[in-house]
N, C-alpha and C positions, 0 to 999 in steps of 0.2 A: 851486198852480201846476202845470200839466201841461206837461212839457218833453219834446220829442223830441230825442234824441241821434242825429244823422244819421251813419250808417255805411254799409258796403257789403258786398256778398256775399263779397268777398275777405278780410274779416276772419277768416273760418274758416280760411284758410290759415296764420294766425299763432296759432292756438289753443294751441299747445304752448310759446309764448313769452310773456314778460311784456308783449309789444307788445299783445296782446289784452286783458290783464288791466287795463290802464290804463282802458279803457272801463268794465269791470266795477267797478273800484274807485271811479271817479268817480261812476258811478250810484249805487253803494251809499252813498257819502257824502252825495249830494244827497237820497237818500231818507230817510236818518237825520235830516236837517235839514228834513223836512217837505214835500219836493217829490215829485211823481209823475213818474217818468221812464220813458219808453218808447224803446228802441232802435228806429230806423226807417231802412230802407235807402232811399237818395235815389232809386234807379232803380225802386222798387217803385210801380207806377202805382195800386195799390189804396190807398195811404196818403193820408188825409184830412188834409193839412198844416194846413189852416185850423182844425182842431179843437184844435190845441195852443196854449197860451198863449205858448210861446217854442219856436222851432225853432233848434237849436244844432249847427253843424257840428263834428263830432268826428273821424270816421275814414272819409271817403269815398275810400278808397284806390285806386279805379279810375277816379277822374274823368279822369285824364290818358290812359287808355286809350280813353275815350269822350268826348272834349271836346265834340263837337256835341250829343251827348245831355245832357251835364251843363249846358251853356248853355241848352239848351231847358228843362231843369228849373228853372233859375234864372228864366227868362222866365215860366214857368208860376206860380212862387211869386209873382212881382210881379203877375200877373193876378189871382191869388187874394187879393192883399192880405195875404199872409203876410209877417211880418217875420223875416228870417234873421239870426242872429248867427253870423258877421260879415255886414255888409251886402252885399246881392247886387252893387251896383255896384262895391265894392271887390274882392269875390272875383272877378268878371269880369276886372278889370284885373290881379290877382295871379295868375291862372291861367297867364299866359304870362310866362316869365322875361326876355323882352325889356324888361320894365320896368326892368331894371337900367340900361340905356342912358338912360332917362329920368331915373332917380335921379342918375346920374353928371352928366348935363347940368345937373341942379339942384344940383350941388355936393357929392354924397355920393361918398366915396371907395369904390370897388369893385374887385374883382379885375379887372385889365384884360381887356376882353371884345370879342370880335369876333362880329357877328351874321351868320350865313349864312342867307340866305333860301332857302325851298323852291325847288328847281329850279336853284339856282346850281351852279356846277362846284366840285368838290373840288380844292383847290390847296394841298396840304400846305406847300409852300416859303413861301407867304405867312403861314401861321400861325406860323412860326418866325423871321419877319423881325426880331422884336424881341429875338432872342437866347435864347429859352427852350430848355431842353434837352428839355423834355417839355411836352405840352399836354393838356388835358381837352376831350373833344369830347362835348357833350350836348344833348338837345333842349330847346327853350325851354319845351315843355309836357311835364313829366315828373315822376316821383317815385320814391323808392326806388332810385336809381342805375340806372333803366331806360335802355338803349341809351346808356350813358355809358362812355367809354373814356379811359384815360391812355395816351399814345402818344408815343414818339420820332418824329423825322422819318422815320427808316427804317421804323418800324412803320406810320406814317400812310401812306406811299407804298405799302407792301405791302398795306395794307388798304383802299386807294382805292376799288376796286370795291364793297366792302361799305358804306363810308361814303357812297358816291355813291347807293347804293340807299336809304339811310336819308334823305339830304338831299333826294332826289327826292319824299319823302313828307311832309317837315316842316321847319320852321325849326330850326336848331341854333346853339348858342353854342360858340365856342372860347376857351378860357382858358389862360393858362400855368399848368402844374402848380405848386401852392404847396407847397414842401417842409416849410413849418412845420406842415402838417396831420400829417405823420408824426413830428414832434418835439414841438413845444408842444401841437398839437392844434387842433381846430376849436371855437370858442366857440358856445354856444347860450344866449341870454338870453331868458327867458320873461316875457312881460308880461300882466297881466290888468287889464282896464279902464284900459289906458294906463300902468300903473305896474309897475315891475320887480318880479317875485315871486322868481325864482331863476334860477341859471345853472349850467351844466355845461360841462366840457370833454370833447370826444369825440376818440378816437383810433382809427385803423384797426388791425386785426390785423396782425402782421408780414408783410411782403411785399405789402400791399394798400394802396389809397388811399381806399377807401370806409369812412366812419365809422359807417354804420348799425349798431346793435347786433345786429340779426337777421342781419347778415352777419359778426358777430364782432368788432365794434368795441367799445371800451371806454368807460365813462361815469364821469366823476368829478365829483361835486357840488363846486362852487367859489363863492367870492365874486368877482364880476366886478370888475376894477380900475376905479376911478372913471372914467378917461377912456374906456374901453370902454363902460361903462354910460351915460355921457352921450351918446356917439354913438348907441347903440342907442335911447336914450329920445327923441333928437331925430328919429330915423327913424320910430319908432312914431308920435310926436305928429303928424308931418307927413303920413305916408302910410297910416296905419291909424287915422284918427279914428272913434270910435264902435264900435271893434271889442272884443269880448269878450276875445279873446286875440290875442297875436302872438308870433312866436318870430323873433328876430333871429339869424342864423348869419353867422359871419365868422371871420377869421384875423388874426393879428398881421401888420401890413404891414412890409416891409423897412425903412422909414424910422422905425419905432417906433410908427406910428399903427395904425389899424384898417381892414381892407378888408371891406366887406359882400359877402357871397356870396349870400344870399337873405333875404327877408322872408317868412316862411311864415304865411299867413293862412287856409289852406283845410283842410289835414289833417295838421298837424304832430303828432308825438309830443310831449307837453308835459313829460315827465320829472317828473310829479307826485310820484312816490315820492322822487325826489332832492331835492325841495323840502320834504319831510316834511308833516306834518298841516297846517302853516300854508299850504302851497300850495293844498291843497283848499279851505281856508277863504277864501283870496283869490279863487279861482275863483268860489266860491259867492256872496261879496259882490258881485263884479263882475256876475255874472249877475243878481242880484236888482236891482241899480241899473239895468242896461240893459233889463230886462224890465218895468219899471214902466209 
């Protein structure tokens, strides 16, 4: 089987970190188990995608910088009859985090979220009407904490011109800042073939709110509590059918439950090393099953 691992040109920016290594380690594992693996940049027009037996999204980390081009690429794969893992229809939907409001309407507990449509007016007072001391302002199409800010009301009012310039160009979400991220941490539960593989807790560096490890955040392999695992499993079964992988990110809710923050289906870091050799094996088995 010849597999294309879909990546991006920006992966080179992370060459000095373990972020880039996950692609290399995964490719090496798959090759040791008899697969032919070729990294392929999604935006490279010269790639003959139909020549591969399986095309697997791994690290297209600039798709959110070029969303129209990315969606055109998905359309082109469909025209060529190329089967993408994860499926193109689900990837299109997952590319815009406004899906969280659909999830909420369907009964999934999420971090309370306001959707700000492109071109609407920045109104900081309305964002704090629920009593939050701080809010997070972030694009609906984004990754890696791009254009994401944690703000008090005074900071939001002072930054209003900058925020308005961003909102004039794209849709944004406003959510109350969740202090549990700085204490307990943010959960990431990784699924392969719809089944839980492993989990980690991510914490930001001191004084920050961003948990990405390439921004100084910490990673702790953990066993997810059964109630959290059950919620995450239900989300994956309902909203990520037929997916090779899914990562469910969330936090402990104040009422003792679980708030979903994101369902990552396009370019998540999968913390394969945190899941040990077994995580690679589960990825491999799920890939074989879906690529049959």
